[in-house]
N, C-alpha and C positions, 0 to 999 in steps of 0.2 A: 421520572425526572427528565422529561423532554423540554428542551428550551422552547420558549413561546414563539420564537421566530423561525423554527424549523418547518419548512414547507415540504411535506412528503406528497408524492403523487397519489391520486385516488384510484388508479387502475393497477391491476396486478402486473401486467406486462411492463409498464414503465418502472414500477418498483423493482421488478426482477432485473431489468436492464441496469438500474442504478446499483443494485447489490452486486451484480456481476462486474460492473466497472470498478466498484470499490475493491472487490476481491482481486482483480487484475492489478490494480494500483498497489495493493498490499503485497502481492507476489513480486512486483518489480522492486518495491522498497526492500523486501527481504533479500532479493538477488543483489541489489546494490550494497546492502550491508555486508553480505558475504564477500563480495568483491573487494570492498574496502578492507575487511579483515585480512584477506589474502595479500593485498598490496602492502599492508602494514607489516606482515610477517616477512615478505620479500624485502622490504625496505630495511627492516631490522637485521636481516641476514646479510644484506649488502654493506652494512656499516662496519 
């Protein structure tokens, strides 16, 4: 079920770099979600 407009690289090194970049992006998103949850708890405690 790959969209027809998805352009994947043909070489392994470029694909590897793409996967690593996506993993880093996901890790940053997880960290931000955790920070938001912590801030919500602090905000609720301050009220």
